[in-house]
DRENDRENTI-916823 format. One record per residue (C-alpha): x, y, z. Coordinates in pm, whole numbers. Layout:
# residues N
[[X,Y,Z]]
...
END
This chain:
# residues 824
[[8164,-13065,-4161]]
[[7930,-12776,-4069]]
[[8033,-12436,-4162]]
[[8176,-12250,-3847]]
[[7893,-12031,-3828]]
[[7647,-12301,-3761]]
[[7865,-12462,-3481]]
[[7775,-12371,-3126]]
[[7997,-12092,-2997]]
[[8091,-12318,-2703]]
[[7950,-12671,-2783]]
[[7715,-12814,-2503]]
[[7648,-13155,-2648]]
[[7682,-13473,-2425]]
[[8020,-13555,-2560]]
[[8154,-13210,-2554]]
[[8114,-13105,-2201]]
[[8455,-13247,-2075]]
[[8505,-13281,-1685]]
[[8237,-13148,-1465]]
[[8210,-13145,-1106]]
[[7923,-13362,-950]]
[[7854,-13516,-610]]
[[8190,-13369,-494]]
[[8396,-13591,-752]]
[[8562,-13495,-1058]]
[[8385,-13681,-1351]]
[[8577,-13707,-1696]]
[[8638,-13958,-1943]]
[[8426,-14276,-1897]]
[[8388,-14221,-1519]]
[[8018,-14254,-1462]]
[[7845,-13969,-1272]]
[[7659,-14025,-952]]
[[7332,-13856,-1032]]
[[7144,-13564,-1172]]
[[7208,-13190,-1150]]
[[6937,-12945,-1106]]
[[6903,-12645,-1371]]
[[6585,-12461,-1261]]
[[6539,-12099,-1287]]
[[6333,-11886,-1062]]
[[6088,-11651,-1194]]
[[5897,-11680,-1530]]
[[6099,-11955,-1640]]
[[6103,-12285,-1826]]
[[6251,-12537,-1559]]
[[6519,-12786,-1698]]
[[6701,-13067,-1542]]
[[6993,-13277,-1676]]
[[7026,-13633,-1640]]
[[7232,-13932,-1715]]
[[7245,-14191,-1985]]
[[7236,-14572,-1919]]
[[7614,-14576,-2033]]
[[7693,-14338,-1753]]
[[7800,-14074,-2016]]
[[7753,-13715,-1849]]
[[7483,-13506,-1978]]
[[7483,-13129,-1965]]
[[7237,-12908,-2126]]
[[7126,-13020,-2450]]
[[7256,-12856,-2772]]
[[6907,-12700,-2784]]
[[7008,-12480,-2500]]
[[7352,-12386,-2619]]
[[7498,-12063,-2504]]
[[7542,-11932,-2867]]
[[7186,-12004,-2967]]
[[7072,-11835,-2640]]
[[7265,-11496,-2702]]
[[7118,-11491,-3048]]
[[6768,-11546,-2924]]
[[6791,-11299,-2643]]
[[6957,-11029,-2881]]
[[6677,-11096,-3147]]
[[6419,-11056,-2876]]
[[6548,-10724,-2743]]
[[6607,-10573,-3095]]
[[6256,-10688,-3231]]
[[6078,-10629,-2915]]
[[6199,-10270,-2870]]
[[6174,-10178,-3228]]
[[5806,-10269,-3202]]
[[5786,-10065,-2874]]
[[5926,-9760,-3048]]
[[5696,-9792,-3343]]
[[5409,-9841,-3128]]
[[5504,-9575,-2886]]
[[5514,-9332,-3178]]
[[5140,-9422,-3250]]
[[5061,-9348,-2902]]
[[5219,-9011,-2922]]
[[5016,-8927,-3242]]
[[4693,-9073,-3124]]
[[4686,-8959,-2766]]
[[4361,-8762,-2691]]
[[4410,-8380,-2768]]
[[4401,-8157,-2449]]
[[4199,-7858,-2608]]
[[4047,-7529,-2477]]
[[3677,-7596,-2422]]
[[3433,-7333,-2527]]
[[3068,-7314,-2505]]
[[2859,-7239,-2828]]
[[2745,-6870,-2827]]
[[2987,-6772,-2546]]
[[3313,-6575,-2579]]
[[3505,-6664,-2258]]
[[3617,-7048,-2272]]
[[3460,-7288,-2019]]
[[3822,-7420,-1937]]
[[4148,-7356,-2124]]
[[4418,-7613,-2211]]
[[4610,-7467,-1918]]
[[4326,-7503,-1687]]
[[4309,-7891,-1759]]
[[4679,-7933,-1722]]
[[4701,-7749,-1402]]
[[4406,-7954,-1286]]
[[4602,-8262,-1367]]
[[4867,-8126,-1138]]
[[4622,-8056,-872]]
[[4495,-8409,-882]]
[[4841,-8550,-872]]
[[4921,-8324,-557]]
[[4638,-8490,-343]]
[[4745,-8854,-428]]
[[4651,-8887,-792]]
[[4579,-9243,-861]]
[[4582,-9325,-495]]
[[4253,-9131,-469]]
[[4022,-9345,-685]]
[[4136,-9397,-1049]]
[[4128,-9237,-1388]]
[[4081,-9447,-1698]]
[[4077,-9745,-1466]]
[[4429,-9700,-1324]]
[[4449,-9637,-950]]
[[4307,-9701,-604]]
[[3958,-9893,-589]]
[[3801,-9764,-307]]
[[3677,-9422,-450]]
[[3513,-9421,-794]]
[[3701,-9407,-1111]]
[[3652,-9029,-1166]]
[[3627,-9048,-1543]]
[[3349,-9301,-1528]]
[[3181,-9111,-1227]]
[[3194,-8790,-1435]]
[[3068,-8956,-1744]]
[[2755,-9097,-1584]]
[[2667,-8792,-1365]]
[[2702,-8548,-1654]]
[[2479,-8795,-1869]]
[[2217,-8805,-1599]]
[[2205,-8436,-1550]]
[[2206,-8358,-1917]]
[[1941,-8600,-2013]]
[[1742,-8449,-1739]]
[[1763,-8106,-1877]]
[[1705,-8254,-2233]]
[[1377,-8404,-2125]]
[[1523,-8765,-2164]]
[[1595,-8739,-2541]]
[[1872,-9031,-2521]]
[[1910,-9049,-2907]]
[[1990,-8678,-2932]]
[[2220,-8660,-2645]]
[[2421,-8968,-2762]]
[[2475,-8800,-3095]]
[[2562,-8469,-2940]]
[[2798,-8611,-2679]]
[[2993,-8860,-2913]]
[[3052,-8596,-3197]]
[[3401,-8478,-3199]]
[[3431,-8099,-3238]]
[[3788,-8076,-3202]]
[[3976,-7803,-3434]]
[[4316,-7902,-3476]]
[[4413,-7557,-3617]]
[[4273,-7363,-3298]]
[[4299,-7657,-3040]]
[[3935,-7600,-2923]]
[[3640,-7800,-2882]]
[[3282,-7646,-2889]]
[[3034,-7756,-2627]]
[[2657,-7727,-2654]]
[[2501,-7477,-2387]]
[[2273,-7758,-2237]]
[[2590,-7979,-2175]]
[[2774,-7688,-2042]]
[[2487,-7624,-1798]]
[[2543,-7969,-1662]]
[[2916,-7945,-1652]]
[[2896,-7635,-1447]]
[[2656,-7792,-1202]]
[[2873,-8104,-1176]]
[[3183,-7903,-1115]]
[[3012,-7739,-811]]
[[2941,-8104,-687]]
[[3339,-8190,-728]]
[[3441,-7868,-538]]
[[3212,-7946,-261]]
[[3339,-8300,-228]]
[[3702,-8220,-232]]
[[3695,-7874,-36]]
[[3501,-8020,258]]
[[3166,-7856,205]]
[[2903,-7985,446]]
[[2616,-8012,176]]
[[2574,-8060,-173]]
[[2233,-8034,-378]]
[[2369,-8373,-576]]
[[2394,-8612,-276]]
[[2207,-8635,63]]
[[2492,-8685,282]]
[[2821,-8557,129]]
[[3028,-8620,455]]
[[2915,-8985,457]]
[[3001,-9010,77]]
[[3367,-8882,169]]
[[3390,-9137,428]]
[[3287,-9422,208]]
[[3530,-9304,-63]]
[[3799,-9279,191]]
[[3869,-8912,95]]
[[4016,-8660,328]]
[[3762,-8432,494]]
[[3945,-8130,328]]
[[4153,-8253,29]]
[[4180,-7911,-108]]
[[4174,-7592,61]]
[[4139,-7399,-252]]
[[3819,-7390,-462]]
[[3997,-7244,-755]]
[[4233,-7558,-763]]
[[3922,-7782,-707]]
[[3754,-7640,-1003]]
[[4061,-7666,-1221]]
[[4081,-8043,-1102]]
[[3707,-8098,-1219]]
[[3854,-7963,-1555]]
[[4086,-8253,-1564]]
[[3847,-8483,-1474]]
[[3610,-8360,-1747]]
[[3849,-8405,-1994]]
[[3935,-8764,-1902]]
[[3553,-8822,-1932]]
[[3553,-8645,-2266]]
[[3814,-8864,-2398]]
[[3600,-9183,-2296]]
[[3287,-9067,-2516]]
[[3421,-8859,-2797]]
[[3472,-9058,-3102]]
[[3816,-9059,-3285]]
[[3808,-8862,-3624]]
[[3662,-9078,-3889]]
[[3590,-9365,-3663]]
[[3287,-9481,-3435]]
[[3500,-9552,-3124]]
[[3619,-9329,-2861]]
[[3965,-9223,-2772]]
[[3960,-9492,-2500]]
[[3831,-9777,-2723]]
[[3457,-9712,-2588]]
[[3582,-9775,-2229]]
[[3405,-9763,-1988]]
[[3073,-9935,-2056]]
[[2810,-9659,-2025]]
[[2486,-9718,-2185]]
[[2358,-9370,-2138]]
[[2635,-9234,-2371]]
[[2644,-9542,-2628]]
[[2970,-9686,-2491]]
[[2965,-10070,-2541]]
[[3236,-10328,-2614]]
[[3397,-10314,-2960]]
[[3429,-10586,-3197]]
[[3800,-10566,-3190]]
[[3799,-10599,-2810]]
[[3605,-10941,-2857]]
[[3830,-11046,-3156]]
[[4152,-10981,-2986]]
[[4038,-11145,-2664]]
[[3981,-11457,-2847]]
[[4305,-11455,-3007]]
[[4473,-11411,-2682]]
[[4300,-11730,-2542]]
[[4398,-11921,-2845]]
[[4766,-11816,-2837]]
[[4772,-11912,-2467]]
[[4665,-12281,-2541]]
[[4917,-12279,-2833]]
[[5206,-12128,-2626]]
[[5170,-12374,-2327]]
[[5147,-12660,-2574]]
[[5459,-12539,-2762]]
[[5660,-12493,-2434]]
[[5559,-12827,-2321]]
[[5644,-12977,-2659]]
[[6001,-12835,-2633]]
[[6051,-12941,-2272]]
[[5948,-13295,-2352]]
[[6157,-13316,-2666]]
[[6478,-13167,-2500]]
[[6474,-13309,-2147]]
[[6567,-13633,-2007]]
[[6352,-13811,-1750]]
[[6392,-13638,-1415]]
[[6569,-13839,-1126]]
[[6694,-13810,-782]]
[[6934,-13536,-697]]
[[7271,-13660,-576]]
[[7446,-13341,-458]]
[[7820,-13303,-353]]
[[7909,-13481,-41]]
[[8036,-13140,123]]
[[7927,-12789,102]]
[[8117,-12632,-187]]
[[8094,-12304,11]]
[[8240,-12424,324]]
[[8540,-12203,283]]
[[8339,-11896,157]]
[[8504,-11583,235]]
[[8284,-11289,350]]
[[8467,-10948,282]]
[[8381,-10644,486]]
[[8157,-10504,215]]
[[7966,-10809,184]]
[[7908,-10825,552]]
[[7776,-10464,525]]
[[7488,-10598,335]]
[[7332,-10754,648]]
[[7190,-10409,754]]
[[7031,-10385,411]]
[[6855,-10699,486]]
[[6733,-10553,804]]
[[6575,-10269,613]]
[[6406,-10525,370]]
[[6241,-10701,671]]
[[6163,-10379,835]]
[[5983,-10231,525]]
[[5811,-10560,467]]
[[5665,-10530,815]]
[[5559,-10190,771]]
[[5396,-10271,463]]
[[5178,-10519,637]]
[[5070,-10284,906]]
[[4988,-10021,653]]
[[4784,-10279,473]]
[[4582,-10378,768]]
[[4537,-9993,842]]
[[4407,-9940,489]]
[[4166,-10212,511]]
[[4023,-10085,841]]
[[3959,-9750,677]]
[[3768,-9915,385]]
[[3535,-10080,625]]
[[3509,-9907,949]]
[[3642,-9539,835]]
[[3801,-9404,1138]]
[[3613,-9599,1384]]
[[3848,-9661,1694]]
[[4101,-9414,1573]]
[[4164,-9054,1655]]
[[4053,-8800,1384]]
[[4402,-8636,1384]]
[[4555,-8960,1292]]
[[4316,-9045,1006]]
[[4337,-8695,860]]
[[4714,-8697,852]]
[[4771,-9064,792]]
[[4490,-9079,545]]
[[4377,-9370,322]]
[[4580,-9208,47]]
[[4883,-9177,240]]
[[4849,-9531,386]]
[[4803,-9689,46]]
[[5071,-9471,-114]]
[[5318,-9611,151]]
[[5170,-9955,129]]
[[5274,-9982,-249]]
[[5604,-9788,-205]]
[[5734,-9988,82]]
[[5676,-10305,-137]]
[[5865,-10174,-416]]
[[6149,-10018,-183]]
[[6182,-10364,3]]
[[6191,-10567,-317]]
[[6454,-10338,-490]]
[[6663,-10325,-194]]
[[6680,-10716,-153]]
[[6789,-10738,-527]]
[[7042,-10464,-491]]
[[7185,-10613,-166]]
[[7188,-10963,-304]]
[[7396,-10824,-611]]
[[7641,-10617,-388]]
[[7677,-10923,-161]]
[[7758,-11188,-419]]
[[7963,-10953,-642]]
[[8286,-10997,-482]]
[[8237,-11367,-464]]
[[8156,-11367,-827]]
[[8476,-11155,-905]]
[[8666,-11438,-723]]
[[8796,-11169,-468]]
[[8911,-11266,-116]]
[[8921,-10910,-25]]
[[8731,-10607,-128]]
[[8839,-10381,-399]]
[[8934,-10027,-310]]
[[8637,-9787,-173]]
[[8396,-10098,-207]]
[[8303,-10075,167]]
[[8277,-9702,202]]
[[8065,-9661,-117]]
[[7846,-9951,-12]]
[[7785,-9775,320]]
[[7730,-9433,125]]
[[7473,-9611,-83]]
[[7308,-9740,222]]
[[7274,-9384,362]]
[[7124,-9265,29]]
[[6882,-9545,42]]
[[6763,-9437,387]]
[[6732,-9078,272]]
[[6530,-9178,-26]]
[[6307,-9407,162]]
[[6249,-9171,439]]
[[6238,-8857,263]]
[[6005,-8957,-15]]
[[5752,-9100,237]]
[[5761,-8758,454]]
[[5723,-8571,128]]
[[5435,-8772,18]]
[[5249,-8686,348]]
[[5333,-8317,301]]
[[5174,-8338,-55]]
[[4872,-8500,29]]
[[4803,-8262,331]]
[[4838,-7981,96]]
[[5133,-7846,287]]
[[5312,-7751,-26]]
[[5198,-7412,-161]]
[[5370,-7470,-493]]
[[5230,-7753,-749]]
[[5602,-7761,-862]]
[[5744,-7822,-505]]
[[5459,-8093,-463]]
[[5573,-8261,-779]]
[[5946,-8250,-693]]
[[5952,-8326,-325]]
[[5593,-8487,-255]]
[[5379,-8687,-459]]
[[5387,-8750,-833]]
[[5035,-8898,-847]]
[[5101,-9214,-1024]]
[[5072,-9550,-879]]
[[5401,-9745,-799]]
[[5603,-9419,-896]]
[[5465,-9192,-633]]
[[5795,-9073,-503]]
[[5869,-8710,-568]]
[[6075,-8625,-888]]
[[6378,-8527,-687]]
[[6392,-8855,-497]]
[[6325,-9024,-835]]
[[6642,-8864,-980]]
[[6812,-8936,-667]]
[[6738,-9304,-695]]
[[6849,-9306,-1055]]
[[7185,-9183,-939]]
[[7193,-9447,-652]]
[[7146,-9716,-924]]
[[7420,-9580,-1118]]
[[7648,-9598,-800]]
[[7533,-9952,-751]]
[[7618,-10045,-1108]]
[[7958,-9894,-1074]]
[[8012,-10092,-734]]
[[7885,-10416,-885]]
[[8131,-10372,-1190]]
[[8407,-10286,-931]]
[[8370,-10616,-759]]
[[8323,-10853,-1059]]
[[8540,-10713,-1332]]
[[8833,-10966,-1282]]
[[8586,-11243,-1364]]
[[8468,-11045,-1660]]
[[8786,-10920,-1819]]
[[9039,-11177,-1687]]
[[8885,-11494,-1661]]
[[9094,-11823,-1630]]
[[8965,-12045,-1909]]
[[9186,-12340,-1782]]
[[8954,-12399,-1494]]
[[8676,-12639,-1514]]
[[8342,-12466,-1628]]
[[8519,-12148,-1678]]
[[8350,-12069,-2006]]
[[8000,-12130,-1846]]
[[8082,-11919,-1537]]
[[8220,-11637,-1776]]
[[7880,-11624,-1963]]
[[7696,-11595,-1641]]
[[7915,-11297,-1525]]
[[7839,-11133,-1872]]
[[7466,-11205,-1819]]
[[7489,-11054,-1461]]
[[7665,-10749,-1582]]
[[7424,-10686,-1876]]
[[7120,-10733,-1637]]
[[7280,-10471,-1373]]
[[7333,-10240,-1670]]
[[6972,-10264,-1760]]
[[6838,-10231,-1411]]
[[7029,-9899,-1376]]
[[6938,-9774,-1719]]
[[6583,-9866,-1731]]
[[6477,-9685,-1441]]
[[6559,-9359,-1632]]
[[6233,-9409,-1846]]
[[6053,-9275,-1562]]
[[6202,-8935,-1637]]
[[6068,-8947,-1983]]
[[5722,-8772,-1875]]
[[5661,-8476,-1654]]
[[5350,-8346,-1445]]
[[5184,-8203,-1748]]
[[5226,-8488,-2007]]
[[4921,-8624,-2157]]
[[4793,-8899,-1956]]
[[4807,-9155,-2245]]
[[5184,-9077,-2275]]
[[5243,-9085,-1920]]
[[5097,-9417,-1895]]
[[5326,-9540,-2168]]
[[5646,-9463,-1973]]
[[5507,-9547,-1657]]
[[5465,-9909,-1740]]
[[5812,-9909,-1866]]
[[5897,-9902,-1515]]
[[5607,-10100,-1346]]
[[5594,-10371,-1609]]
[[5926,-10379,-1808]]
[[6164,-10266,-1523]]
[[6025,-10480,-1252]]
[[5858,-10781,-1447]]
[[6120,-10784,-1716]]
[[6463,-10676,-1610]]
[[6448,-10783,-1260]]
[[6325,-11119,-1384]]
[[6647,-11160,-1567]]
[[6851,-11049,-1280]]
[[6697,-11289,-1033]]
[[6709,-11576,-1297]]
[[7098,-11533,-1343]]
[[7170,-11466,-972]]
[[6980,-11800,-867]]
[[7174,-11977,-1134]]
[[7504,-11821,-997]]
[[7429,-11927,-653]]
[[7329,-12297,-751]]
[[7646,-12317,-942]]
[[7836,-12189,-657]]
[[7686,-12478,-444]]
[[7774,-12741,-708]]
[[7404,-12821,-812]]
[[7443,-12673,-1158]]
[[7691,-12717,-1441]]
[[7807,-12358,-1540]]
[[7731,-12405,-1921]]
[[7394,-12557,-1855]]
[[7313,-12281,-1612]]
[[7429,-11998,-1893]]
[[7229,-12185,-2165]]
[[6901,-12231,-1971]]
[[6912,-11882,-1822]]
[[6949,-11725,-2176]]
[[6667,-11971,-2319]]
[[6434,-11872,-2025]]
[[6527,-11513,-2052]]
[[6428,-11507,-2417]]
[[6108,-11696,-2352]]
[[5962,-11445,-2111]]
[[6091,-11131,-2256]]
[[5944,-11234,-2602]]
[[5604,-11194,-2440]]
[[5713,-10951,-2176]]
[[5839,-10658,-2377]]
[[5540,-10579,-2594]]
[[5290,-10755,-2354]]
[[5339,-10425,-2153]]
[[5051,-10304,-2335]]
[[4795,-10504,-2166]]
[[4810,-10226,-1906]]
[[4729,-9968,-2194]]
[[4430,-10122,-2386]]
[[4199,-9815,-2268]]
[[4461,-9572,-2175]]
[[4389,-9327,-2471]]
[[4561,-9553,-2724]]
[[4483,-9657,-3068]]
[[4353,-10012,-3174]]
[[4696,-10147,-3254]]
[[4806,-10125,-2901]]
[[4507,-10317,-2810]]
[[4615,-10595,-3065]]
[[4980,-10604,-2971]]
[[4903,-10623,-2590]]
[[4657,-10885,-2625]]
[[4860,-11113,-2834]]
[[5195,-11075,-2649]]
[[5079,-11034,-2295]]
[[4917,-11375,-2321]]
[[5253,-11538,-2413]]
[[5389,-11403,-2059]]
[[5148,-11655,-1901]]
[[5278,-11957,-2099]]
[[5585,-12043,-1889]]
[[5398,-11986,-1555]]
[[5177,-12287,-1665]]
[[5476,-12525,-1612]]
[[5577,-12394,-1261]]
[[5477,-12694,-1120]]
[[5794,-12863,-1276]]
[[6003,-12608,-1129]]
[[5840,-12638,-783]]
[[5920,-13030,-814]]
[[6299,-12960,-872]]
[[6320,-12746,-575]]
[[6140,-13019,-368]]
[[6413,-13254,-477]]
[[6665,-13029,-325]]
[[6483,-13046,-13]]
[[6466,-13416,-12]]
[[6815,-13444,-88]]
[[6900,-13217,223]]
[[6731,-13514,448]]
[[6988,-13764,331]]
[[7314,-13824,513]]
[[7533,-13730,221]]
[[7330,-13412,169]]
[[7274,-13295,503]]
[[7475,-12973,451]]
[[7194,-12864,212]]
[[6961,-12822,511]]
[[7115,-12482,605]]
[[6970,-12359,282]]
[[6636,-12511,317]]
[[6460,-12180,404]]
[[6572,-12022,105]]
[[6467,-12323,-113]]
[[6138,-12327,42]]
[[6093,-11967,-45]]
[[6173,-12075,-409]]
[[5905,-12340,-370]]
[[5641,-12067,-270]]
[[5752,-11845,-551]]
[[5671,-12127,-796]]
[[5341,-12159,-650]]
[[5259,-11771,-680]]
[[5405,-11758,-1013]]
[[5137,-12017,-1119]]
[[4851,-11884,-918]]
[[4920,-11520,-858]]
[[5085,-11423,-1169]]
[[4945,-11698,-1396]]
[[4586,-11790,-1309]]
[[4485,-11453,-1145]]
[[4686,-11255,-1400]]
[[4543,-11416,-1712]]
[[4187,-11380,-1566]]
[[4218,-10984,-1619]]
[[4462,-11008,-1909]]
[[4237,-11027,-2206]]
[[4085,-10709,-2320]]
[[3732,-10839,-2271]]
[[3821,-10900,-1913]]
[[3986,-10557,-1853]]
[[3697,-10386,-1991]]
[[3475,-10462,-1688]]
[[3753,-10553,-1435]]
[[4029,-10294,-1474]]
[[4098,-10132,-1144]]
[[3879,-10355,-953]]
[[3914,-10634,-691]]
[[4017,-10893,-935]]
[[4313,-10662,-1018]]
[[4391,-10635,-628]]
[[4383,-11021,-617]]
[[4629,-11056,-897]]
[[4856,-10774,-745]]
[[4871,-10956,-418]]
[[4928,-11286,-557]]
[[5201,-11158,-782]]
[[5363,-10847,-623]]
[[5390,-11025,-281]]
[[5365,-11384,-364]]
[[5631,-11350,-628]]
[[5851,-11062,-567]]
[[5790,-11017,-199]]
[[5884,-11393,-124]]
[[6168,-11360,-364]]
[[6293,-11041,-162]]
[[6282,-11256,154]]
[[6452,-11528,-27]]
[[6744,-11330,-130]]
[[6766,-11157,198]]
[[6772,-11493,401]]
[[7050,-11590,150]]
[[7264,-11304,239]]
[[7197,-11381,628]]
[[7289,-11757,553]]
[[7607,-11679,360]]
[[7742,-11413,574]]
[[7761,-11653,862]]
[[7778,-12022,746]]
[[7897,-12162,1061]]
[[7568,-12070,1256]]
[[7347,-12361,1315]]
[[6997,-12192,1263]]
[[6699,-12298,1464]]
[[6443,-12218,1206]]
[[6125,-12314,1398]]
[[5977,-11959,1393]]
[[6090,-11881,1048]]
[[5960,-12201,869]]
[[5629,-12170,1029]]
[[5619,-11813,968]]
[[5667,-11874,586]]
[[5421,-12138,572]]
[[5150,-11963,743]]
[[5231,-11630,550]]
[[5152,-11823,242]]
[[4837,-11976,399]]
[[4732,-11632,497]]
[[4762,-11499,158]]
[[4558,-11782,7]]
[[4284,-11727,252]]
[[4294,-11338,214]]
[[4264,-11376,-173]]
[[4021,-11653,-228]]
[[3782,-11610,72]]
[[3749,-11237,34]]
[[3928,-11047,-255]]
[[3863,-11301,-528]]
[[3471,-11333,-437]]
[[3461,-10963,-413]]
[[3611,-10936,-757]]
[[3364,-11179,-918]]
[[3084,-10998,-755]]
[[3195,-10666,-879]]
[[3254,-10796,-1224]]
[[2889,-10911,-1223]]
[[2787,-10554,-1109]]
[[2996,-10409,-1384]]
[[2857,-10618,-1655]]
[[2498,-10569,-1542]]
[[2475,-10197,-1431]]
[[2781,-10060,-1614]]
[[3132,-9984,-1487]]
[[3042,-9679,-1283]]
[[2808,-9857,-1071]]
[[3078,-10124,-987]]
[[3293,-9869,-847]]
[[3038,-9627,-696]]
[[2904,-9578,-325]]
[[2633,-9835,-457]]
[[2884,-10098,-465]]
[[3099,-9982,-170]]
[[2807,-9950,66]]
[[2651,-10265,-45]]
[[2620,-10508,264]]
[[2756,-10812,69]]
[[3062,-10608,-25]]
[[3101,-10525,337]]
[[3053,-10875,446]]
[[3295,-11002,196]]
[[3550,-10734,323]]
[[3514,-10861,676]]
[[3585,-11201,548]]
[[3954,-11102,513]]
[[3997,-11081,880]]
[[4109,-11463,902]]
[[4351,-11444,636]]
[[4492,-11100,745]]
[[4528,-11230,1086]]
[[4716,-11530,986]]
[[4932,-11348,753]]
[[5013,-11070,1014]]
[[5102,-11325,1288]]
[[5325,-11518,1037]]
[[5514,-11199,952]]
[[5570,-11144,1321]]
[[5726,-11488,1342]]
[[5956,-11421,1055]]
[[6053,-11085,1203]]
[[6106,-11237,1538]]
[[6373,-11463,1375]]
[[6529,-11166,1196]]
[[6521,-10951,1524]]
[[6682,-11225,1726]]
[[6953,-11244,1439]]
[[7020,-10868,1478]]
[[7057,-10899,1858]]
[[7305,-11192,1846]]
[[7520,-11015,1589]]
[[7521,-10682,1795]]
[[7634,-10883,2085]]
[[7911,-11041,1880]]
[[7811,-11375,1887]]
[[7716,-11431,1539]]
[[7364,-11502,1403]]
[[7081,-11572,1638]]
[[7084,-11948,1580]]
[[7448,-11986,1671]]
[[7388,-11808,1984]]
[[7108,-12035,2071]]
[[6840,-11741,2118]]
[[6580,-11893,1906]]
[[6556,-12225,2091]]
END
């Protein structure tokens, strides 16, 4: 006999499952099951399918996927992962580039004080920050990376003043003269002369001056960079912003004390200052490739060793949700879905507008429009509406399913009015933050503090003002209370006498834990402020961009989809719980410390580069097996075409979305993600068009399509009697995916390869400069997007038409659009 601590918490072995429901029949004892049940997860998952033995004995999840082992694995991953994040985070705080007062040798007055640099950082944030070019590689790709731009221009000017003595210049510029006691850096007079000259150029560029001795046509340069004609109305603010840009460039070239690499690990490549790729970048990049191969092999081994042969799906004879009860609070989620599709449509319009500005400038558009709805505003809204749409769909799906998960036939007290109140808060946050961003970018706020709180925070994906960020955090707390209010009976008072009760209880626990994490993790965005060191800010920002979205939301969507498939009778509850925990542990093992692939060159020490390179590559490993997951969803589609499984057809659009998600997990998140993942890739590619290819394939292809899947699921379950005519919806979804493939692989990806070549050949600054953006080849490749963009936009209109007619039919009181016959 095994000791009790070695026994599974709730055994899942083939002989221990007891009765299970399959094919609409109760299977127990020696009654043979009729087929297979699917246990496939959406997201960064390892797919799984249970089968049958020749003897007819029922198979559930292998004991390898036991719930007990799953909880232990997830617990270990969380504890060890966040212990590593805490230790490495302390290294970032300790090793961040100092923000000193800059003094010129022989001069009494400082060139720039510490306060000037930090105020300049706030000014930069107020005009859009990372949506106006980039700093340290993070941000928009149309304008230059300002740190690389300053580094090259200053080097050119200083070398000119020094008669071209490169050896002397490199030694001077790389020397670290920082005095920790006084927090001062001393600069040579010849370098200070170039800095003052370059500052005048930056002031001219951002304050709308018509001429500058540094460039022939500064107005044309602004147009090419998509910078507002007058981005700043105060020359003093422009000078302080130049101080911030200089500090970011100083960090790129100044060597760390006692080391021969700069604060940014010698990024960017710039031959004039001696910045070149370091041995650690090469070594850890090779290690990441080796770990990728090993990781894929290991997961494939696990799958082959612990899975039976896949067979044909034999679903229940009737829809288990035929008597599904929709409470008033659940029905109120329909309007959330309409907001999701509205935001998705708006995002596409903004994307088309943004691309137009990068090719034609304001050609064909009135100047008053392009000076208010600038490239910076449009790109800010483009990214923000994506995040809002995705988050809204996830929150709506949770609130919709919560009463059903809790086994309720009616809403708990205050559920419906609080859901409506939360919806109102959502509208205020979305509308208010977008209006504030326009006000900030157009410099309507006189106070930088007001701009931060009600305008634009300046950091990509978390641009909303700090007030709206806090408001959203409160909203997430209310959402968590509503989730718990609805599901607590299933959590605290489960009826363990029911079949599969233990597995269902574990699913409810996982849902509750993921909801808590969704609400709590967003608070990490409050761990920095407007004057935080850029290295520290990026550490916390990616807790939201990477950990909150790619980690915690992954857990939530995985368990929610598992719950839905259990409700449909396609998954055994205990199998679903075990595999959910296993897949969660798998992708979080690489996903938590893998966050650091964003921080290789963001003023972080070498340890961050090593951790990020090794763990982030493990995130990609499960994505290589996405074809297996897609095959299982395809089995559902095939089953829906059989007479006994015809009821599945009503869920076909949702399942099709899951197939598309599996494809984009493989291509957008996996293939395009790994291309830019190793340090050696990011050294030249960060912030470029290959990053854009990955973000489109992953953010839209995975999370955008998931948002539509969850939204369609809410529409479907809210009116199961409707007989949908999905012609426009089906073709819209197909063509959207075709359009995205063409958009990426006909235009964005080739552009990225060309830009990568330019960065390696001429240094990084060149590949982000007017030389690149004004290149005829680049302009031609941008025009090549027209085909994919047109198909994609038309497809979205088809989907929106379906949703609009659904809305019209519901307003008329006739159920959904399909039941009213409006789509025929």
